[in-house]
NUVEX-434030 format. One line per 8 residues: number of its first residue (from 0); for each residue x, y, z of N, C-alpha, C, CB. Coordinates in steps of 0.05 Angstrom, whole numbers. Glycine has a CB too. Example, Ala and Ser with C-alpha at 12.3 -4.5 7.8 and 13.67 -1.06 7.14 Angstrom:
// residues 2
0> 264/-114/156/246/-90/156/264/-66/156/226/-89/181 | 257/-45/142/273/-21/143/258/1/157/282/-12/114
END
This chain:
// residues 307
0> 640/415/-312/623/421/-294/617/391/-283/600/439/-306 | 615/383/-259/609/359/-250/577/356/-241/628/353/-228 | 561/345/-257/529/350/-245/528/323/-241/500/363/-265 | 506/317/-224/490/292/-222/475/283/-238/476/292/-205 | 471/257/-244/459/243/-260/431/241/-243/475/218/-268 | 409/250/-263/378/243/-253/370/220/-268/356/267/-259 | 351/209/-255/342/183/-269/314/178/-250/367/155/-267 | 300/160/-265/269/154/-256/267/128/-270/242/178/-268
8> 251/111/-252/247/81/-265/227/82/-285/236/59/-244 | 224/68/-303/209/61/-326/180/57/-315/221/35/-340 | 158/71/-328/133/73/-315/124/38/-317/109/98/-332 | 133/30/-342/120/1/-341/136/-18/-322/121/-13/-372 | 158/-9/-315/169/-29/-296/154/-29/-269/199/-24/-292 | 148/4/-261/132/6/-237/109/-4/-239/129/30/-229 | 95/-2/-260/68/-21/-263/69/-47/-255/58/-23/-289 | 94/-59/-269/95/-90/-262/98/-93/-230/123/-106/-279
16> 113/-76/-219/117/-74/-189/94/-73/-173/132/-51/-181 | 72/-51/-185/45/-50/-169/31/-75/-168/25/-29/-182 | 29/-87/-199/11/-110/-204/24/-134/-185/12/-119/-239 | 45/-140/-188/60/-161/-172/55/-155/-141/92/-160/-180 | 57/-137/-129/52/-130/-98/22/-135/-94/59/-97/-90 | 7/-128/-108/-23/-138/-105/-28/-164/-109/-40/-125/-123 | -16/-178/-130/-23/-212/-132/-5/-224/-114/-18/-228/-164 | 13/-218/-102/30/-229/-82/15/-230/-56/56/-214/-79
24> 6/-205/-50/-13/-203/-25/-39/-221/-25/-22/-173/-22 | -47/-227/-48/-73/-244/-56/-62/-275/-48/-82/-242/-94 | -37/-280/-58/-29/-310/-51/-25/-313/-23/-3/-320/-66 | -21/-296/-8/-17/-295/22/-43/-303/36/-8/-265/32 | -44/-322/55/-69/-330/72/-68/-309/89/-68/-358/87 | -83/-290/93/-85/-271/109/-112/-273/125/-82/-246/95 | -113/-278/150/-138/-285/168/-158/-258/167/-129/-292/202 | -182/-265/159/-199/-242/158/-199/-227/131/-191/-224/179
32> -182/-232/114/-182/-218/90/-183/-239/66/-157/-199/89 | -188/-226/38/-192/-244/22/-167/-251/7/-213/-237/6 | -164/-278/-3/-142/-288/-11/-148/-308/-33/-127/-299/10 | -129/-316/-50/-137/-334/-68/-147/-358/-57/-119/-339/-85 | -141/-368/-31/-148/-395/-17/-176/-389/1/-121/-407/4 | -182/-366/1/-204/-357/27/-218/-332/12/-186/-345/63 | -241/-336/3/-259/-311/-2/-270/-302/24/-283/-317/-22 | -287/-275/20/-302/-269/46/-313/-240/39/-282/-269/76
40> -333/-232/58/-341/-208/58/-358/-201/29/-316/-192/63 | -369/-220/19/-378/-216/-9/-362/-215/-28/-391/-194/-13 | -337/-216/-29/-322/-216/-54/-301/-237/-49/-309/-187/-61 | -284/-242/-75/-268/-263/-77/-243/-256/-91/-281/-284/-89 | -221/-269/-94/-196/-259/-107/-202/-251/-136/-174/-280/-105 | -217/-260/-152/-219/-252/-175/-228/-216/-181/-236/-273/-185 | -244/-212/-160/-246/-182/-161/-223/-163/-154/-267/-176/-143 | -202/-178/-135/-183/-166/-128/-162/-165/-154/-173/-178/-103
48> -160/-189/-168/-142/-190/-186/-148/-172/-214/-140/-218/-191 | -175/-169/-220/-182/-152/-240/-177/-125/-231/-211/-155/-249 | -184/-113/-204/-169/-89/-193/-139/-83/-200/-170/-91/-163 | -131/-104/-192/-96/-103/-199/-88/-98/-225/-79/-129/-194 | -101/-109/-246/-95/-104/-265/-109/-76/-277/-99/-127/-277 | -132/-74/-271/-137/-42/-274/-124/-24/-264/-160/-34/-267 | -115/-24/-243/-95/1/-232/-68/5/-245/-87/-3/-201 | -56/-15/-246/-27/-20/-248/-15/1/-272/-21/-54/-255
56> -29/2/-291/-14/16/-315/-23/50/-310/-27/3/-350 | -49/56/-299/-55/78/-299/-44/99/-270/-84/73/-304 | -42/77/-250/-27/95/-225/4/101/-228/-29/78/-197 | 17/84/-253/41/89/-260/46/109/-283/51/67/-264 | 25/121/-295/27/132/-315/46/157/-313/3/137/-323 | 64/166/-335/83/187/-332/70/214/-329/103/187/-354 | 88/231/-318/86/256/-316/54/268/-307/97/265/-343 | 45/253/-284/22/260/-271/28/261/-242/0/242/-277
64> 5/277/-223/12/283/-194/1/259/-186/1/310/-180 | 3/262/-153/-8/240/-138/-39/235/-137/1/244/-112 | -49/264/-137/-82/263/-136/-91/250/-162/-97/296/-133 | -79/261/-187/-91/246/-209/-82/215/-212/-85/262/-236 | -61/205/-199/-57/176/-198/-80/160/-183/-32/171/-184 | -88/175/-159/-107/165/-142/-131/162/-157/-111/181/-120 | -146/185/-174/-167/185/-184/-170/168/-204/-172/206/-189 | -150/170/-224/-150/148/-253/-156/118/-239/-111/147/-273
72> -138/112/-222/-135/84/-207/-163/77/-201/-117/85/-180 | -176/93/-181/-205/86/-177/-223/85/-196/-217/100/-162 | -217/106/-216/-238/104/-236/-235/81/-255/-239/129/-250 | -213/69/-255/-206/45/-272/-215/22/-252/-172/42/-281 | -215/22/-230/-223/0/-211/-253/-4/-216/-216/8/-179 | -264/20/-213/-297/22/-213/-308/14/-240/-308/54/-206 | -290/14/-257/-299/6/-289/-302/-24/-288/-274/15/-314 | -284/-39/-272/-282/-70/-276/-297/-83/-254/-252/-81/-276
80> -299/-70/-231/-307/-77/-207/-331/-62/-194/-285/-76/-191 | -356/-67/-183/-372/-52/-176/-371/-40/-150/-391/-62/-180 | -353/-47/-133/-351/-38/-109/-321/-29/-97/-364/-57/-94 | -315/-22/-75/-285/-14/-65/-274/-40/-57/-283/8/-38 | -254/-42/-76/-231/-66/-65/-206/-56/-57/-223/-87/-88 | -196/-33/-67/-172/-24/-64/-163/3/-57/-162/-29/-82 | -184/19/-48/-181/49/-43/-154/50/-26/-208/63/-26 | -154/33/-1/-126/42/13/-106/37/-2/-119/29/39
88> -102/16/-21/-73/6/-31/-72/30/-52/-70/-29/-46 | -88/43/-65/-84/63/-82/-71/88/-65/-112/70/-95 | -86/93/-50/-76/116/-30/-48/113/-22/-92/116/-2 | -42/89/-15/-10/81/-2/4/82/-25/-5/50/14 | -3/70/-46/17/69/-68/25/93/-86/7/50/-86 | 4/109/-87/5/130/-109/32/144/-98/-25/153/-110 | 39/158/-71/64/174/-69/86/155/-72/67/189/-42 | 84/125/-69/109/111/-71/116/112/-101/107/81/-58
96> 92/108/-123/97/110/-150/110/138/-160/69/106/-164 | 95/159/-147/106/183/-155/134/190/-148/90/201/-146 | 146/177/-124/175/178/-119/187/168/-138/184/167/-96 | 182/148/-147/195/129/-162/203/140/-193/178/104/-162 | 180/150/-203/174/152/-230/187/188/-238/135/146/-234 | 189/204/-215/198/230/-221/231/231/-225/188/248/-197 | 242/246/-241/269/251/-245/277/257/-219/276/272/-264 | 303/244/-210/317/257/-186/339/241/-183/300/258/-160
104> 364/258/-171/390/244/-165/389/226/-145/411/262/-158 | 367/226/-128/371/211/-103/366/176/-113/346/224/-78 | 383/159/-102/378/133/-101/356/128/-81/403/119/-96 | 355/138/-58/333/132/-37/303/134/-39/338/146/-17 | 295/113/-41/262/114/-40/253/132/-19/248/86/-35 | 268/132/4/253/150/25/259/178/24/260/143/52 | 276/189/10/284/214/1/267/223/-18/309/214/-7 | 265/208/-39/247/213/-57/217/215/-50/250/195/-75
112> 211/198/-31/185/197/-21/180/227/-3/183/168/-2 | 192/232/7/197/260/23/189/283/5/230/264/32 | 204/288/-19/199/308/-38/167/301/-51/224/307/-60 | 164/279/-54/137/273/-66/114/286/-43/134/236/-71 | 119/276/-17/99/284/0/97/313/2/103/272/24 | 122/322/4/120/355/7/112/370/-16/146/368/16 | 110/360/-43/100/370/-60/72/372/-68/111/365/-73 | 56/358/-46/26/353/-50/15/380/-47/12/333/-28
120> -8/383/-61/-17/411/-64/-55/406/-58/-5/425/-102 | -64/429/-62/-96/427/-60/-110/410/-83/-108/457/-62 | -96/411/-108/-107/398/-126/-110/371/-124/-97/403/-146 | -82/360/-109/-75/332/-104/-106/326/-85/-39/329/-85 | -110/338/-67/-132/335/-46/-160/332/-59/-132/362/-27 | -165/351/-76/-187/356/-92/-194/326/-107/-179/380/-113 | -171/323/-123/-173/292/-140/-180/271/-118/-140/281/-157 | -161/268/-103/-164/245/-79/-188/245/-68/-146/246/-56
128> -203/269/-56/-228/266/-50/-249/255/-68/-236/288/-42 | -246/265/-92/-266/250/-112/-264/227/-117/-267/256/-134 | -237/213/-114/-233/184/-113/-248/172/-91/-204/177/-110 | -244/182/-66/-256/169/-44/-284/170/-44/-246/181/-20 | -298/194/-58/-326/188/-62/-338/170/-77/-337/205/-67 | -320/166/-102/-325/148/-124/-320/116/-108/-302/156/-153 | -302/114/-96/-301/90/-81/-321/80/-58/-279/91/-71 | -332/99/-48/-350/96/-25/-342/75/-7/-377/90/-33
136> -322/82/11/-311/62/29/-330/55/53/-283/72/39 | -327/33/65/-350/30/85/-338/40/108/-362/0/89 | -353/48/126/-350/61/153/-336/87/153/-336/44/170 | -334/104/134/-319/128/134/-327/144/151/-317/140/111 | -355/151/148/-367/170/169/-361/200/160/-353/165/199 | -366/217/176/-361/243/171/-337/256/189/-388/257/176 | -323/276/179/-308/291/194/-314/313/201/-288/293/187 | -303/326/230/-311/355/231/-297/376/215/-308/363/257
144> -273/369/204/-260/385/185/-249/369/162/-239/400/199 | -246/379/145/-234/373/114/-248/345/104/-197/369/113 | -280/349/115/-293/325/103/-291/316/71/-320/328/109 | -288/295/67/-282/287/34/-309/294/19/-276/249/29 | -334/297/35/-360/309/21/-356/333/11/-384/312/38 | -333/354/19/-334/377/13/-309/383/2/-341/391/31 | -310/403/-15/-290/412/-26/-267/419/-9/-297/429/-39 | -240/411/-16/-214/414/1/-207/447/1/-188/395/-15
152> -196/455/24/-180/477/24/-156/477/34/-190/494/35 | -145/449/33/-119/448/46/-106/427/27/-121/439/80 | -79/428/27/-61/403/11/-73/381/25/-25/403/14 | -69/355/4/-71/327/13/-58/317/34/-64/312/-4 | -30/332/44/-15/326/61/-30/339/91/12/337/51 | -35/357/87/-54/372/108/-82/352/114/-64/405/93 | -93/346/94/-119/332/102/-110/307/116/-138/325/77 | -88/297/108/-81/272/118/-72/271/148/-61/261/100
160> -61/298/153/-53/306/178/-77/304/196/-43/334/178 | -95/315/189/-122/317/207/-138/292/210/-141/337/196 | -128/273/191/-140/243/196/-125/221/209/-145/231/170 | -99/233/214/-78/209/221/-90/195/246/-46/221/228 | -100/210/266/-109/191/287/-129/173/287/-115/202/303 | -146/171/265/-169/150/263/-162/133/240/-199/162/259 | -138/141/221/-136/123/198/-103/120/197/-150/136/169 | -97/93/199/-67/86/194/-58/95/167/-60/54/197
168> -71/93/146/-68/97/118/-55/135/116/-103/89/101 | -75/144/128/-72/178/128/-46/179/147/-103/197/144 | -37/166/169/-15/167/181/11/159/163/-19/151/201 | 8/146/146/35/141/128/46/170/118/26/120/99 | 26/183/109/33/211/90/46/226/113/3/230/75 | 33/227/138/48/245/157/77/238/170/30/249/180 | 79/211/171/105/205/191/123/192/165/97/179/222 | 122/197/143/140/193/125/137/161/116/168/201/138
176> 118/150/117/112/121/116/130/105/138/119/110/86 | 126/115/161/145/100/179/134/69/184/149/117/208 | 113/65/186/104/36/190/111/19/162/70/36/196 | 108/27/140/118/13/118/142/11/115/110/21/96 | 164/32/118/190/29/115/206/21/140/199/53/103 | 202/30/160/209/13/188/203/-6/202/207/23/205 | 178/-13/200/168/-39/210/163/-60/185/139/-34/226 | 148/-53/166/141/-71/143/163/-83/131/126/-58/123
184> 181/-64/119/203/-75/105/222/-90/120/217/-56/93 | 232/-80/142/250/-100/155/240/-127/161/259/-90/178 | 215/-127/170/202/-155/177/199/-172/154/175/-153/190 | 197/-160/129/195/-172/100/219/-181/100/188/-153/74 | 242/-171/102/269/-174/93/279/-197/112/287/-146/95 | 265/-198/137/273/-222/155/260/-245/146/265/-219/184 | 234/-244/141/222/-268/128/229/-276/104/198/-266/126 | 237/-259/89/247/-270/58/277/-293/64/259/-236/35
192> 294/-279/82/314/-293/90/308/-320/105/329/-276/104 | 285/-319/121/280/-344/133/266/-364/120/267/-340/155 | 252/-354/103/235/-374/87/243/-373/56/202/-367/90 | 248/-355/42/250/-349/16/222/-353/1/271/-364/5 | 200/-348/9/175/-352/-2/160/-324/1/160/-376/12 | 152/-315/-23/140/-281/-21/111/-284/-10/138/-262/-55 | 100/-307/-11/72/-310/-2/73/-311/31/58/-340/-16 | 92/-329/40/96/-322/74/109/-297/80/114/-343/90
200> 124/-287/64/137/-255/71/110/-237/75/158/-240/41 | 91/-239/56/69/-226/56/50/-227/85/56/-236/32 | 48/-260/88/35/-263/114/49/-251/136/31/-292/119 | 76/-258/140/90/-242/164/86/-214/165/121/-245/164 | 85/-203/144/82/-172/147/53/-166/155/90/-156/118 | 32/-176/145/9/-176/149/0/-178/183/0/-196/132 | 14/-200/191/5/-206/220/25/-184/237/11/-244/229 | 45/-177/228/61/-158/243/46/-125/244/93/-157/228
208> 33/-118/223/17/-98/225/-7/-103/242/10/-91/199 | -22/-123/236/-47/-130/253/-41/-131/283/-59/-158/245 | -20/-140/289/-13/-149/319/-6/-121/329/13/-174/323 | 9/-104/318/21/-82/326/1/-51/331/43/-80/303 | -19/-51/314/-37/-33/311/-65/-44/313/-31/-20/289 | -84/-22/323/-114/-31/321/-120/-23/293/-136/-15/345 | -129/-42/274/-133/-41/248/-156/-18/244/-139/-68/237 | -147/0/227/-162/22/227/-198/16/215/-144/42/209
216> -198/-6/192/-217/-12/182/-237/-23/202/-210/-27/163 | -224/-46/217/-242/-59/235/-250/-36/259/-226/-88/248 | -229/-19/270/-243/3/285/-267/21/277/-224/20/288 | -264/25/253/-287/47/238/-316/27/240/-277/55/196 | -309/-1/232/-336/-14/230/-347/-29/257/-335/-35/207 | -327/-35/275/-335/-49/293/-326/-38/323/-327/-74/285 | -309/-20/323/-303/-5/345/-273/-12/357/-326/-9/365 | -266/3/369/-242/-2/383/-231/-28/400/-243/17/397
224> -253/-34/414/-248/-60/427/-243/-85/412/-267/-65/444 | -263/-87/390/-258/-106/373/-232/-107/361/-274/-106/354 | -223/-83/352/-196/-82/336/-177/-85/353/-190/-56/321 | -173/-79/383/-154/-88/399/-154/-122/404/-157/-72/423 | -177/-132/406/-177/-153/409/-166/-175/386/-199/-153/417 | -172/-165/363/-162/-178/341/-131/-168/339/-179/-171/315 | -118/-147/349/-89/-147/346/-81/-167/365/-75/-119/350 | -87/-170/393/-78/-187/416/-77/-216/401/-101/-185/443
232> -96/-222/385/-96/-253/380/-76/-253/357/-126/-267/371 | -77/-233/336/-54/-235/315/-25/-235/327/-55/-210/295 | -23/-221/351/3/-224/362/16/-250/371/2/-209/383 | -6/-263/382/-1/-290/391/4/-307/367/-24/-301/408 | -9/-307/344/-8/-325/322/18/-314/304/-38/-326/305 | 27/-291/310/51/-280/296/78/-293/309/50/-246/298 | 77/-291/334/97/-314/350/98/-338/347/94/-315/375 | 75/-350/341/76/-377/334/86/-385/305/49/-387/338
240> 86/-366/286/95/-367/260/122/-366/261/84/-348/243 | 132/-350/278/160/-345/274/175/-365/290/167/-316/282 | 162/-373/308/177/-397/320/178/-426/312/169/-399/342 | 154/-427/290/147/-451/279/171/-462/260/120/-447/265 | 186/-453/250/209/-459/232/200/-463/208/226/-481/238 | 181/-485/199/166/-489/175/142/-472/176/158/-519/172 | 135/-449/158/111/-433/163/84/-450/159/112/-407/144 | 86/-472/145/61/-488/135/50/-500/160/67/-512/113
248> 68/-498/180/55/-512/215/35/-490/221/83/-515/247 | 34/-463/212/18/-444/221/-11/-449/207/32/-416/215 | -12/-461/184/-33/-459/173/-63/-472/187/-25/-469/150 | -63/-486/202/-86/-493/218/-99/-469/234/-79/-516/238 | -78/-457/249/-85/-431/266/-92/-408/249/-61/-422/285 | -81/-405/223/-87/-382/209/-117/-390/195/-62/-373/189 | -122/-416/187/-151/-420/179/-175/-417/201/-153/-448/168 | -167/-425/222/-185/-420/248/-187/-394/253/-176/-432/273
256> -171/-377/255/-167/-346/257/-187/-336/235/-135/-336/251 | -178/-342/212/-197/-337/188/-224/-338/186/-191/-351/171 | -231/-361/194/-262/-375/197/-277/-355/218/-261/-411/211 | -261/-350/242/-278/-333/259/-282/-304/257/-269/-335/282 | -258/-291/245/-260/-263/232/-285/-260/212/-231/-257/215 | -285/-280/196/-307/-278/172/-332/-280/184/-305/-301/150 | -338/-302/203/-361/-307/212/-374/-279/225/-359/-330/231 | -356/-263/237/-363/-237/251/-362/-215/233/-345/-231/274
264> -355/-223/206/-352/-202/184/-330/-177/190/-382/-188/179 | -307/-189/205/-285/-168/208/-266/-178/193/-274/-161/235 | -261/-153/180/-241/-154/159/-220/-135/166/-254/-148/132 | -190/-144/171/-165/-125/173/-162/-114/149/-139/-138/180 | -174/-96/127/-168/-85/106/-142/-69/111/-191/-69/96 | -144/-50/131/-120/-35/133/-90/-48/130/-121/-24/157 | -93/-63/142/-64/-88/149/-57/-99/127/-71/-116/170 | -79/-104/105/-75/-119/83/-64/-95/65/-102/-136/73
272> -73/-74/63/-66/-50/47/-39/-44/52/-83/-27/52 | -29/-42/78/-2/-38/89/19/-60/79/-5/-38/119 | 6/-81/78/20/-104/65/29/-97/33/-1/-131/65 | 11/-91/21/18/-89/-10/36/-64/-6/-11/-84/-33 | 33/-41/8/51/-20/6/83/-28/7/44/-2/29 | 84/-50/31/110/-55/39/119/-72/15/113/-70/69 | 108/-94/3/113/-106/-24/126/-89/-42/88/-115/-36 | 109/-68/-43/122/-50/-69/140/-30/-57/97/-33/-88
280> 145/-28/-36/165/-6/-29/194/-24/-30/158/9/5 | 191/-48/-22/212/-67/-26/221/-69/-58/202/-95/-14 | 205/-68/-71/208/-77/-100/221/-53/-113/180/-87/-115 | 207/-26/-106/216/-3/-121/245/5/-110/194/22/-118 | 252/-3/-87/277/5/-70/299/-9/-88/276/-8/-36 | 294/-38/-88/312/-49/-108/316/-47/-136/310/-68/-107 | 295/-34/-153/293/-22/-177/311/4/-177/263/-17/-183 | 307/18/-157/320/45/-159/353/39/-151/304/69/-136
288> 359/19/-138/385/11/-134/397/6/-159/388/-11/-117 | 385/-16/-172/398/-23/-201/395/1/-221/382/-50/-216 | 379/21/-218/378/44/-239/404/58/-232/350/66/-236 | 405/66/-203/431/85/-195/455/73/-200/431/94/-165 | 457/50/-203/483/33/-210/492/30/-242/477/2/-198 | 471/31/-252/471/32/-278/491/54/-294/444/35/-284 | 504/46/-315/514/72/-330/497/88/-341/529/67/-350 | 508/114/-340/490/132/-355/486/128/-383/498/158/-354
296> 464/135/-388/460/131/-420/466/166/-436/419/116/-426 | 481/160/-459/490/186/-469/466/198/-492/521/181/-484 | 462/219/-495/447/227/-515/464/233/-544/433/252/-504 | 453/242/-568/467/244/-589/489/267/-591/450/244/-609 | 489/285/-566/504/303/-564/526/299/-542/489/325/-561 | 527/272/-536/548/260/-514/542/270/-492/577/265/-518 | 514/280/-480/518/287/-455/498/266/-444/513/319/-449 | 498/269/-416/483/246/-400/452/251/-406/489/247/-364
304> 440/232/-412/410/230/-421/394/237/-392/402/195/-434 | 373/245/-395/354/249/-372/366/269/-348/348/219/-359 | 383/284/-352/391/301/-334/375/327/-330/417/307/-340
END
């Protein structure tokens, strides 16, 4: 009988990918957001480095569900940082990690992700709600239905569907990570071919998200008008960066934009979170391709291992 080999990525490799995605995003100069080169909003890069190290291992733990990954990651973050640094990152990365660490015959991250999202249940929602309450994100407000302050009666996917119009992170769950996989990853690949520097890849992805969508975090805290104004300016800066040839030529404009945004306490946090998810998706896709092409390991009985 010809049976397809199933495989999953090593949790340690996935943890490393999560950690590196977070650290690469910090190396990128992202106007309005925290980086190694620019603190802001009462935070600096050390808070996010601590969060990245706290989250990586627990979010990639084997044999747990998406909701538990989210809750463990936020609990670990709160143990080292006393405020919300990474709720959006965790919400975005948990399904990607689930897709990569569960046994499947699929090489495609997208198809694995489809199955991970379809399998979300009410317990995933309950654990994710607990994590959100623990993180206490700014500007969350109240929802008429499926409020995180109440016990959920729907799956996590259904809850995200309810929130998708006001939250770009929730929209990823409903759209099969369209923004990450269809916008972020192609732009990241183009930037990698153009410059060969991951920090500038992250800048390009960040500006792409910020210019194409009204950042959810800005809209919640400052309103849609401010969010759209920031997007328009990000679009002009993205065009300049792409046309500059040498990305370092864009630094004066990036610094000026960063100064003005932080002077107004405007933080495009959702665009930064989507950037981390894009970097992680790229890495996981490469790791899955390598694992898919690797020869099957045999167990002691001569059968393919991990079937």
